[in-house]
DSSP file (Angstrom, degrees, kcal/mol; ACC not computed):
  #  RESIDUE AA STRUCTURE BP1 BP2  ACC     N-H-->O    O-->H-N    N-H-->O    O-->H-N    TCO  KAPPA ALPHA  PHI   PSI    X-CA   Y-CA   Z-CA
    1    1 A M              0   0    0      0, 0.0     2,-0.4     0, 0.0    41,-0.2   0.000 360.0 360.0 360.0 122.5 -108.7  -58.6   48.2
    2    2 A L  E     -A   41   0A   0     39,-2.0    39,-2.2     2,-0.0     2,-0.4  -0.982 360.0-166.0-126.0 135.8 -108.8  -57.8   51.9
    3    3 A M  E     -A   40   0A   0     -2,-0.4    37,-0.3    37,-0.2    36,-0.1  -0.932   5.7-165.2-119.2 146.2 -106.3  -55.7   53.9
    4    4 A F        -     0   0    0     35,-2.5    33,-0.0    -2,-0.4     2,-0.0  -0.949  25.2-107.7-129.3 147.9 -106.1  -55.6   57.7
    5    5 A P        -     0   0    0      0, 0.0     2,-0.3     0, 0.0    50,-0.0  -0.341  37.9-160.7 -69.5 158.4 -104.2  -53.2   60.1
    6    6 A C        -     0   0    0     33,-0.0     2,-0.2     6,-0.0     6,-0.1  -0.998  19.2-121.9-144.8 143.2 -101.2  -54.6   61.9
    7    7 A E    >   -     0   0    0     -2,-0.3     3,-1.3     1,-0.1    30,-0.1  -0.599  30.8-122.7 -79.4 148.3  -99.1  -53.8   65.0
    8    8 A S  T 3  S+     0   0    0      1,-0.3    -1,-0.1    -2,-0.2     4,-0.1   0.748 106.1  58.2 -67.8 -24.6  -95.4  -53.2   64.2
    9    9 A S  T 3  S+     0   0    0      2,-0.1    -1,-0.3     0, 0.0     2,-0.2   0.525  91.9  89.6 -83.8  -4.1  -94.1  -56.0   66.6
   10   10 A T  S <  S-     0   0    0     -3,-1.3     2,-0.5     1,-0.1    26,-0.2  -0.582  86.5-105.7 -95.2 156.6  -96.1  -58.7   64.9
   11   11 A L  E     -b   36   0A   0     24,-3.2    26,-2.8    -2,-0.2     2,-0.6  -0.685  36.7-138.6 -77.4 123.1  -95.1  -60.9   62.0
   12   12 A R  E     -b   37   0A   0     -2,-0.5    47,-2.2    24,-0.2    46,-2.2  -0.765  23.8-174.1 -93.4 119.2  -97.0  -59.7   58.9
   13   13 A V  E     -bc  38  59A   0     24,-2.6    26,-2.5    -2,-0.6    27,-0.9  -0.936  14.1-161.7-119.9 134.4  -98.4  -62.5   56.8
   14   14 A L  E     -bc  40  60A   0     45,-2.4    47,-2.6    -2,-0.4     2,-0.5  -0.964  11.6-153.5-110.8 128.1 -100.2  -62.3   53.4
   15   15 A V  E     -bc  41  61A   0     25,-2.1    27,-2.7    -2,-0.5     2,-0.5  -0.900  12.3-175.7-105.6 125.7 -102.2  -65.3   52.4
   16   16 A V  E     +bc  42  62A   0     45,-2.9    47,-2.5    -2,-0.5     2,-0.3  -0.955  23.5 130.6-127.4 112.3 -102.7  -65.9   48.6
   17   17 A D        -     0   0    0     25,-2.2     6,-0.1    -2,-0.5    49,-0.1  -0.965  52.4-135.5-158.4 142.4 -104.9  -68.7   47.4
   18   18 A D  S    S+     0   0    0     47,-0.3     2,-0.7    -2,-0.3    25,-0.1   0.614  86.9  83.7 -78.9 -10.4 -107.7  -68.9   44.8
   19   19 A H     >  -     0   0    0      1,-0.2     4,-2.2     2,-0.0     3,-0.3  -0.843  68.3-154.2 -96.2 118.3 -109.8  -71.1   47.2
   20   20 A E  H  > S+     0   0    0     -2,-0.7     4,-2.8     1,-0.2     5,-0.3   0.884  93.7  54.4 -57.7 -42.5 -111.7  -68.9   49.7
   21   21 A L  H  > S+     0   0    0      1,-0.2     4,-2.4     2,-0.2    -1,-0.2   0.891 108.5  49.2 -62.1 -39.3 -112.0  -71.7   52.2
   22   22 A T  H  > S+     0   0    0     -3,-0.3     4,-2.6     2,-0.2     5,-0.2   0.938 111.8  48.9 -63.8 -47.0 -108.2  -72.2   52.2
   23   23 A R  H  X S+     0   0    0     -4,-2.2     4,-2.5     1,-0.2    -2,-0.2   0.942 115.2  43.6 -57.5 -48.6 -107.6  -68.4   52.6
   24   24 A L  H  X S+     0   0    0     -4,-2.8     4,-2.3     2,-0.2    -1,-0.2   0.865 112.8  51.7 -69.2 -35.7 -110.0  -68.2   55.5
   25   25 A T  H  X S+     0   0    0     -4,-2.4     4,-2.6    -5,-0.3    -1,-0.2   0.923 112.2  46.2 -65.6 -44.0 -108.8  -71.3   57.2
   26   26 A L  H  X S+     0   0    0     -4,-2.6     4,-2.8     2,-0.2     5,-0.3   0.905 110.7  53.5 -65.2 -40.4 -105.2  -70.1   57.0
   27   27 A Q  H  X S+     0   0    0     -4,-2.5     4,-2.6    -5,-0.2    -2,-0.2   0.933 111.2  46.3 -58.3 -45.1 -106.2  -66.7   58.3
   28   28 A L  H  X S+     0   0    0     -4,-2.3     4,-1.2     2,-0.2    -2,-0.2   0.927 112.6  49.6 -62.9 -46.1 -107.9  -68.4   61.3
   29   29 A A  H  < S+     0   0    0     -4,-2.6     3,-0.3     1,-0.2    -2,-0.2   0.915 116.7  41.0 -61.3 -44.3 -104.9  -70.6   62.0
   30   30 A F  H >< S+     0   0    0     -4,-2.8     3,-1.8     1,-0.2     6,-0.2   0.878 109.1  58.9 -72.1 -37.5 -102.5  -67.7   61.9
   31   31 A S  H 3< S+     0   0    0     -4,-2.6    -1,-0.2    -5,-0.3    -2,-0.2   0.741  98.5  60.2 -65.8 -22.7 -104.7  -65.3   63.8
   32   32 A C  T 3< S+     0   0    0     -4,-1.2     2,-0.3    -3,-0.3    -1,-0.3   0.530  91.7  91.3 -79.3  -5.9 -104.8  -67.7   66.8
   33   33 A Q  S X  S-     0   0    0     -3,-1.8     3,-1.2     3,-0.2     2,-0.2  -0.679  83.9-111.8 -96.1 143.8 -101.0  -67.4   67.1
   34   34 A E  T 3  S+     0   0    0     -2,-0.3     3,-0.1     1,-0.2    -2,-0.1  -0.519  98.7   6.8 -70.3 136.6  -99.2  -64.9   69.2
   35   35 A N  T 3  S+     0   0    0     -2,-0.2   -24,-3.2     1,-0.2     2,-0.4   0.661 104.3 107.1  64.6  20.9  -97.3  -62.3   67.3
   36   36 A I  E <   + b   0  11A   0     -3,-1.2     2,-0.4    -6,-0.2   -24,-0.2  -0.998  42.1 176.0-124.8 130.8  -98.6  -63.4   63.9
   37   37 A Q  E     - b   0  12A   0    -26,-2.8   -24,-2.6    -2,-0.4     2,-0.7  -0.996  29.7-132.5-135.6 132.6 -101.2  -61.3   62.0
   38   38 A V  E     - b   0  13A   0     -2,-0.4   -24,-0.2   -11,-0.2     3,-0.1  -0.727  21.6-175.5 -78.8 117.6 -102.7  -61.8   58.6
   39   39 A V  E     -     0   0A   0    -26,-2.5   -35,-2.5    -2,-0.7     2,-0.3   0.533  62.8  -3.4 -94.0  -7.7 -102.4  -58.4   56.9
   40   40 A G  E     -Ab   3  14A   0    -27,-0.9   -25,-2.1   -37,-0.3     2,-0.4  -0.961  51.4-140.6-175.6 159.7 -104.3  -59.4   53.8
   41   41 A L  E     -Ab   2  15A   0    -39,-2.2   -39,-2.0    -2,-0.3     2,-0.3  -0.999  22.5-177.3-129.0 130.4 -106.0  -62.1   51.7
   42   42 A A  E     - b   0  16A   0    -27,-2.7   -25,-2.2    -2,-0.4     3,-0.1  -0.957  22.0-155.8-129.8 149.5 -105.6  -62.3   48.0
   43   43 A S  S    S+     0   0    0     -2,-0.3     2,-0.3   -27,-0.2   -27,-0.1   0.447  76.9  16.3-104.9  -1.6 -107.2  -64.7   45.5
   44   44 A N  S  > S-     0   0    0     22,-0.1     4,-1.9   -27,-0.1    26,-0.1  -0.974  83.3 -95.7-159.7 171.4 -104.6  -64.5   42.7
   45   45 A G  H  > S+     0   0    0     24,-2.5     4,-2.2    22,-0.5     5,-0.2   0.845 117.9  55.1 -63.2 -37.1 -101.0  -63.4   41.9
   46   46 A Q  H  > S+     0   0    0      1,-0.2     4,-2.1     2,-0.2    -1,-0.2   0.920 108.8  48.1 -64.6 -42.9 -102.0  -59.9   40.6
   47   47 A E  H  > S+     0   0    0      1,-0.2     4,-2.5     2,-0.2    -1,-0.2   0.892 109.4  55.1 -61.4 -38.9 -103.9  -59.1   43.8
   48   48 A A  H  X S+     0   0    0     -4,-1.9     4,-2.3     2,-0.2    -2,-0.2   0.923 106.7  49.4 -60.9 -45.1 -100.8  -60.3   45.8
   49   49 A I  H  X S+     0   0    0     -4,-2.2     4,-1.4     1,-0.2    -1,-0.2   0.932 112.2  48.3 -59.8 -46.7  -98.5  -57.9   43.9
   50   50 A D  H  X S+     0   0    0     -4,-2.1     4,-0.8     1,-0.2    -1,-0.2   0.897 112.6  48.9 -59.9 -41.2 -100.9  -55.0   44.6
   51   51 A M  H  X>S+     0   0    0     -4,-2.5     4,-3.8     1,-0.2     5,-0.5   0.833 102.1  61.1 -72.3 -32.8 -101.2  -56.0   48.3
   52   52 A V  H  X5S+     0   0    0     -4,-2.3     4,-1.5     1,-0.2    -1,-0.2   0.901 103.4  52.2 -58.9 -39.9  -97.4  -56.3   48.8
   53   53 A Q  H  <5S+     0   0    0     -4,-1.4    -1,-0.2     1,-0.2    -2,-0.2   0.775 121.9  30.6 -67.7 -26.4  -97.1  -52.6   47.8
   54   54 A H  H  <5S+     0   0    0     -4,-0.8    -2,-0.2    -3,-0.5    -1,-0.2   0.787 127.5  35.8-101.5 -34.6  -99.7  -51.6   50.4
   55   55 A C  H  <5S-     0   0    0     -4,-3.8    -3,-0.2    -5,-0.1    -2,-0.1   0.699  81.0-150.2 -97.1 -22.6  -99.4  -54.1   53.2
   56   56 A H     << -     0   0    0     -4,-1.5   -44,-0.1    -5,-0.5    -4,-0.1   0.944  23.2-161.9  49.2  59.6  -95.6  -54.7   53.3
   57   57 A P        -     0   0    0      0, 0.0   -44,-0.2     0, 0.0     3,-0.1  -0.321  23.0-148.5 -69.8 153.4  -95.9  -58.4   54.5
   58   58 A D  S    S+     0   0    0    -46,-2.2    28,-2.8     1,-0.3     2,-0.4   0.832  86.6  22.1 -82.3 -38.7  -92.9  -60.1   56.0
   59   59 A V  E     -cd  13  86A   0    -47,-2.2   -45,-2.4    26,-0.2     2,-0.5  -0.985  65.7-159.3-134.1 139.6  -94.0  -63.5   54.7
   60   60 A I  E     -cd  14  87A   0     26,-2.7    28,-3.2    -2,-0.4     2,-0.8  -0.985   9.2-153.5-119.6 125.6  -96.3  -64.5   51.9
   61   61 A V  E     -cd  15  88A   0    -47,-2.6   -45,-2.9    -2,-0.5     2,-0.6  -0.881  30.0-169.9 -93.4 107.4  -98.0  -67.9   51.8
   62   62 A L  E     -cd  16  89A   0     26,-2.8    28,-3.0    -2,-0.8   -45,-0.2  -0.894  19.6-144.2-117.8 113.3  -98.4  -68.2   48.0
   63   63 A D  E     - d   0  90A   0    -47,-2.5    28,-0.2    -2,-0.6     3,-0.1  -0.403  11.8-146.6 -64.4 147.6 -100.4  -70.8   46.1
   64   64 A L  S    S+     0   0    0     26,-0.7     7,-1.8     1,-0.2     2,-0.7   0.852  80.9  54.0 -88.4 -37.0  -98.7  -71.8   42.8
   65   65 A Q  S    S+     0   0    0      5,-0.2   -47,-0.3     6,-0.1    -1,-0.2  -0.872  70.8 134.0-108.0 109.9 -101.8  -72.5   40.7
   66   66 A M        -     0   0    0     -2,-0.7   -22,-0.1    -3,-0.1     2,-0.0  -0.966  51.8-102.3-146.0 158.2 -104.3  -69.7   40.5
   67   67 A P  S    S+     0   0    0      0, 0.0     2,-2.8     0, 0.0   -22,-0.5  -0.265  98.8  22.2 -74.2 171.7 -106.3  -67.8   37.8
   68   68 A V  S    S+     0   0    0    -24,-0.1     2,-0.3   -23,-0.1   -24,-0.1  -0.372 139.0   4.4  69.0 -63.7 -105.3  -64.3   36.5
   69   69 A M  S    S-     0   0    0     -2,-2.8   -24,-2.5     4,-0.0   -23,-0.2  -0.939  78.4-136.9-149.2 127.6 -101.7  -64.8   37.6
   70   70 A D     >  -     0   0    0     -2,-0.3     4,-2.4   -26,-0.1    -5,-0.2  -0.225  29.6-104.0 -79.0 171.9 -100.1  -67.9   39.1
   71   71 A G  H  > S+     0   0    0     -7,-1.8     4,-2.2     1,-0.2    -7,-0.2   0.815 116.9  59.8 -66.2 -32.1  -97.7  -68.0   42.0
   72   72 A W  H  > S+     0   0    0     -8,-0.7     4,-1.0     2,-0.2    -1,-0.2   0.956 112.3  38.1 -60.9 -50.3  -94.7  -68.6   39.8
   73   73 A S  H  > S+     0   0    0     -9,-0.2     4,-1.4     1,-0.2     3,-0.4   0.916 115.9  52.4 -67.6 -44.2  -95.2  -65.4   37.9
   74   74 A A  H  X S+     0   0    0     -4,-2.4     4,-2.8     1,-0.2    -1,-0.2   0.871 101.9  60.3 -61.6 -37.5  -96.3  -63.4   40.9
   75   75 A S  H  X S+     0   0    0     -4,-2.2     4,-2.5     1,-0.2    -1,-0.2   0.875 102.3  52.1 -62.0 -37.3  -93.2  -64.4   42.9
   76   76 A S  H  X S+     0   0    0     -4,-1.0     4,-1.5    -3,-0.4    -1,-0.2   0.928 112.6  44.8 -62.9 -45.3  -90.9  -62.8   40.4
   77   77 A H  H  X S+     0   0    0     -4,-1.4     4,-1.7     2,-0.2    -2,-0.2   0.902 113.1  51.1 -64.6 -41.7  -92.8  -59.5   40.5
   78   78 A I  H  X S+     0   0    0     -4,-2.8     4,-2.6     1,-0.2    -2,-0.2   0.929 109.4  49.0 -64.1 -46.0  -92.9  -59.6   44.3
   79   79 A K  H  < S+     0   0    0     -4,-2.5    -1,-0.2     1,-0.2    -2,-0.2   0.838 108.6  55.7 -63.5 -31.5  -89.2  -60.2   44.7
   80   80 A A  H  < S+     0   0    0     -4,-1.5    -1,-0.2    -5,-0.2    -2,-0.2   0.875 118.7  31.3 -67.9 -37.1  -88.5  -57.3   42.3
   81   81 A I  H  < S+     0   0    0     -4,-1.7    -2,-0.2     1,-0.2    -1,-0.2   0.692 137.3  21.8 -94.9 -19.4  -90.5  -54.8   44.4
   82   82 A S    ><  +     0   0    0     -4,-2.6     3,-1.5    -5,-0.2    -1,-0.2  -0.543  63.8 172.9-147.7  74.6  -89.9  -56.3   47.9
   83   83 A P  T 3  S+     0   0    0      0, 0.0    -4,-0.1     0, 0.0    -1,-0.1   0.732  78.8  55.5 -62.6 -23.9  -86.7  -58.5   47.9
   84   84 A N  T 3  S+     0   0    0      2,-0.1     2,-0.3    50,-0.0    50,-0.2   0.638  80.5 106.4 -84.5 -13.1  -86.8  -59.0   51.7
   85   85 A T  S <  S-     0   0    0     -3,-1.5     2,-0.4    -7,-0.2   -26,-0.2  -0.500  71.6-132.6 -66.7 129.2  -90.3  -60.4   51.7
   86   86 A Q  E     -d   59   0A   0    -28,-2.8   -26,-2.7    -2,-0.3     2,-0.5  -0.712  18.2-155.1 -87.4 131.1  -90.1  -64.2   52.3
   87   87 A I  E     -d   60   0A   0     -2,-0.4    21,-2.5   -28,-0.2    22,-1.4  -0.931   5.9-162.8-114.4 123.0  -92.2  -66.2   49.9
   88   88 A L  E     -de  61 109A   0    -28,-3.2   -26,-2.8    -2,-0.5     2,-0.5  -0.910  17.1-140.3-102.7 111.9  -93.5  -69.7   50.8
   89   89 A A  E     -de  62 110A   0     20,-2.6    22,-2.5    -2,-0.7     2,-0.5  -0.616  24.5-171.6 -71.4 122.6  -94.6  -71.7   47.8
   90   90 A Y  E     +de  63 111A   0    -28,-3.0   -26,-0.7    -2,-0.5     2,-0.3  -0.956  16.2 150.7-127.0 111.1  -97.7  -73.5   49.0
   91   91 A S  E     - e   0 112A   0     20,-1.8    22,-1.7    -2,-0.5    23,-0.3  -0.986  45.3-158.4-148.0 150.9  -99.2  -76.1   46.7
   92   92 A S        +     0   0    0     -2,-0.3     2,-0.2    20,-0.2    -1,-0.1   0.419  63.5 118.0 -99.6  -3.4 -101.2  -79.3   46.6
   93   93 A V        -     0   0    0      1,-0.1     2,-1.4     5,-0.0    -2,-0.1  -0.427  62.8-141.0 -72.4 134.5  -99.9  -80.1   43.1
   94   94 A E        +     0   0    0     -2,-0.2     2,-0.3    18,-0.0    -1,-0.1  -0.674  38.5 169.9 -91.2  79.0  -97.9  -83.3   42.7
   95   95 A E    >   -     0   0    0     -2,-1.4     3,-1.4     1,-0.1    -2,-0.0  -0.720  41.6-135.1 -96.1 143.3  -95.4  -81.8   40.2
   96   96 A A  T 3  S+     0   0    0     -2,-0.3     4,-0.2     1,-0.3    -1,-0.1   0.829 108.9  45.1 -62.4 -31.3  -92.3  -83.6   39.2
   97   97 A N  T 3> S+     0   0    0      1,-0.2     4,-0.8     2,-0.1     3,-0.5   0.295  79.2 107.6 -97.5  10.6  -90.3  -80.4   39.7
   98   98 A F  H X> S+     0   0    0     -3,-1.4     3,-1.3     1,-0.2     4,-0.5   0.902  77.4  53.3 -57.1 -43.2  -91.8  -79.4   43.0
   99   99 A P  H >4 S+     0   0    0      0, 0.0     3,-1.0     0, 0.0     4,-0.3   0.864 105.1  55.8 -59.8 -32.9  -88.6  -80.3   45.0
  100  100 A Q  H >4 S+     0   0    0     -3,-0.5     3,-1.3     1,-0.2     4,-0.5   0.663  86.4  81.3 -72.4 -14.3  -86.7  -78.0   42.6
  101  101 A T  H X< S+     0   0    0     -3,-1.3     3,-1.4    -4,-0.8     6,-0.4   0.869  85.8  58.9 -56.5 -36.2  -89.0  -75.1   43.5
  102  102 A K  T << S+     0   0    0     -3,-1.0    -1,-0.3    -4,-0.5    -2,-0.2   0.765 100.1  56.6 -65.6 -24.5  -86.9  -74.7   46.6
  103  103 A L  T <  S+     0   0    0     -3,-1.3    -1,-0.3    -4,-0.3    -2,-0.2   0.567  85.4  99.8 -83.2  -8.5  -83.9  -74.1   44.5
  104  104 A T  S X  S-     0   0    0     -3,-1.4     3,-1.6    -4,-0.5    -3,-0.0  -0.652  73.4-139.6 -80.7 129.1  -85.6  -71.2   42.6
  105  105 A P  T 3  S+     0   0    0      0, 0.0    -1,-0.1     0, 0.0    -3,-0.0   0.686  97.7  69.5 -63.9 -15.9  -84.5  -67.8   43.9
  106  106 A K  T 3  S+     0   0    0     -5,-0.1     2,-0.4     1,-0.0   -19,-0.1   0.771  98.1  55.5 -72.0 -24.5  -88.1  -66.6   43.7
  107  107 A F    <   -     0   0    0     -3,-1.6   -19,-0.2    -6,-0.4     3,-0.1  -0.904  60.5-163.7-114.3 137.2  -89.2  -68.8   46.6
  108  108 A D  S    S-     0   0    0    -21,-2.5     2,-0.3    -2,-0.4   -20,-0.2   0.703  79.0 -12.6 -89.3 -21.9  -87.6  -68.9   50.0
  109  109 A D  E     -e   88   0A   0    -22,-1.4   -20,-2.6    -8,-0.1     2,-0.3  -0.967  63.9-131.1-165.2 168.8  -89.2  -72.2   50.9
  110  110 A V  E     -e   89   0A   0     -2,-0.3     2,-0.3   -22,-0.2   -20,-0.2  -0.935  18.5-179.5-129.6 153.0  -91.8  -74.7   49.7
  111  111 A C  E     -e   90   0A   0    -22,-2.5   -20,-1.8    -2,-0.3     2,-0.2  -0.966  23.8-130.2-154.0 132.3  -94.6  -76.5   51.5
  112  112 A K  E >   -e   91   0A   0     -2,-0.3     3,-1.5   -22,-0.2   -20,-0.2  -0.543  27.2-121.7 -78.2 150.7  -97.2  -79.0   50.4
  113  113 A K  T 3  S+     0   0    0    -22,-1.7   -21,-0.2     1,-0.3    -1,-0.1   0.668 108.0  66.1 -69.0 -15.6 -100.8  -78.1   51.5
  114  114 A D  T 3  S+     0   0    0    -23,-0.3    -1,-0.3     2,-0.0     3,-0.1   0.338  73.5 121.8 -89.0  10.1 -101.1  -81.4   53.4
  115  115 A V  S <  S-     0   0    0     -3,-1.5     5,-0.0     1,-0.1    -4,-0.0  -0.422  76.4 -96.7 -67.4 144.0  -98.5  -80.3   55.9
  116  116 A P    >>  -     0   0    0      0, 0.0     4,-2.0     0, 0.0     3,-0.6  -0.333  31.8-118.9 -59.9 145.8  -99.7  -80.3   59.6
  117  117 A T  H 3> S+     0   0    0      1,-0.2     4,-2.6     2,-0.2     5,-0.2   0.865 112.7  56.7 -55.8 -40.7 -100.8  -76.8   60.7
  118  118 A T  H 3> S+     0   0    0      1,-0.2     4,-2.2     2,-0.2    -1,-0.2   0.882 107.8  48.3 -61.9 -37.4  -98.2  -76.7   63.4
  119  119 A E  H <> S+     0   0    0     -3,-0.6     4,-2.4     2,-0.2    -1,-0.2   0.896 110.7  50.8 -68.8 -39.9  -95.4  -77.3   60.9
  120  120 A L  H  X S+     0   0    0     -4,-2.0     4,-2.5     2,-0.2    -2,-0.2   0.926 111.5  47.6 -62.5 -44.8  -96.8  -74.6   58.6
  121  121 A I  H  X S+     0   0    0     -4,-2.6     4,-2.3     1,-0.2    -2,-0.2   0.912 112.0  49.9 -63.5 -42.6  -96.9  -72.1   61.4
  122  122 A A  H  X S+     0   0    0     -4,-2.2     4,-2.3    -5,-0.2    -1,-0.2   0.901 111.0  49.9 -62.2 -40.9  -93.4  -73.0   62.5
  123  123 A L  H  X S+     0   0    0     -4,-2.4     4,-2.5     2,-0.2    -2,-0.2   0.910 109.7  50.1 -64.9 -43.2  -92.2  -72.6   58.9
  124  124 A V  H  X S+     0   0    0     -4,-2.5     4,-2.3     1,-0.2    -2,-0.2   0.896 110.2  51.1 -62.6 -39.9  -93.9  -69.2   58.6
  125  125 A R  H  X S+     0   0    0     -4,-2.3     4,-2.1     2,-0.2    -2,-0.2   0.916 109.4  50.4 -63.0 -42.9  -92.2  -68.1   61.9
  126  126 A Q  H  X S+     0   0    0     -4,-2.3     4,-1.9     1,-0.2    -2,-0.2   0.927 112.1  47.0 -60.8 -44.8  -88.8  -69.2   60.6
  127  127 A L  H  X S+     0   0    0     -4,-2.5     4,-2.5     1,-0.2    -1,-0.2   0.879 108.8  55.9 -64.7 -36.8  -89.3  -67.2   57.4
  128  128 A G  H  X S+     0   0    0     -4,-2.3     4,-2.3     1,-0.2    -1,-0.2   0.875 105.4  51.4 -62.7 -37.6  -90.5  -64.3   59.4
  129  129 A Q  H  X S+     0   0    0     -4,-2.1     4,-2.4     2,-0.2    -1,-0.2   0.901 109.8  49.7 -65.8 -39.8  -87.2  -64.3   61.4
  130  130 A R  H  X S+     0   0    0     -4,-1.9     4,-2.7     2,-0.2    -2,-0.2   0.913 110.3  50.6 -62.0 -42.6  -85.3  -64.3   58.1
  131  131 A A  H  X S+     0   0    0     -4,-2.5     4,-2.1     1,-0.2    -2,-0.2   0.913 111.2  48.4 -62.9 -42.4  -87.4  -61.4   56.8
  132  132 A G  H  X S+     0   0    0     -4,-2.3     4,-1.4     1,-0.2    -1,-0.2   0.902 113.2  46.9 -64.1 -41.8  -86.6  -59.5   60.0
  133  133 A N  H  X S+     0   0    0     -4,-2.4     4,-2.5     1,-0.2     5,-0.3   0.880 111.0  52.5 -67.3 -37.9  -82.9  -60.2   59.8
  134  134 A A  H  X S+     0   0    0     -4,-2.7     4,-2.5     1,-0.2    -2,-0.2   0.883 109.5  48.2 -66.4 -38.5  -82.8  -59.2   56.1
  135  135 A S  H  < S+     0   0    0     -4,-2.1    -1,-0.2     2,-0.2    -2,-0.2   0.807 113.3  48.3 -74.1 -26.9  -84.5  -55.9   56.8
  136  136 A V  H  < S+     0   0    0     -4,-1.4    -2,-0.2    -5,-0.2    -1,-0.2   0.897 124.0  30.5 -75.5 -41.5  -82.0  -55.2   59.7
  137  137 A T  H  <        0   0    0     -4,-2.5    -2,-0.2     1,-0.2    -3,-0.2   0.702 360.0 360.0 -89.6 -20.7  -78.9  -56.1   57.7
  138  138 A G     <        0   0    0     -4,-2.5    -1,-0.2    -5,-0.3    -3,-0.2   0.446 360.0 360.0 -95.6 360.0  -80.2  -55.1   54.2
């Protein structure tokens, strides 16, 4: 579990994935973007919950299948403690119910891991705008 300082005008992103290479690659991709900063990296759902309380991310890129606590379980806890945080379900799993994941109130959007990086960044920015609007109106 790693936490990083963040400027207030930037979009705060938490990356949660049990594969170190995926976490570091996403951190690199987001860090190259203007006004996006990775405020933490977590390797399981329990770490993500702990980090939400300390880092206050706007958007979480959350893997669904992880040890200790999976993304499905973690998302419920995260929404309970931080309802305005936007959660992007991020998975490589070919699940029959993956399209229905978007209909679950625990996730604000879904994304397969094979999505082009530019699309992932655009999606995170869209979710960040929703998070900003929710905190202003909520």
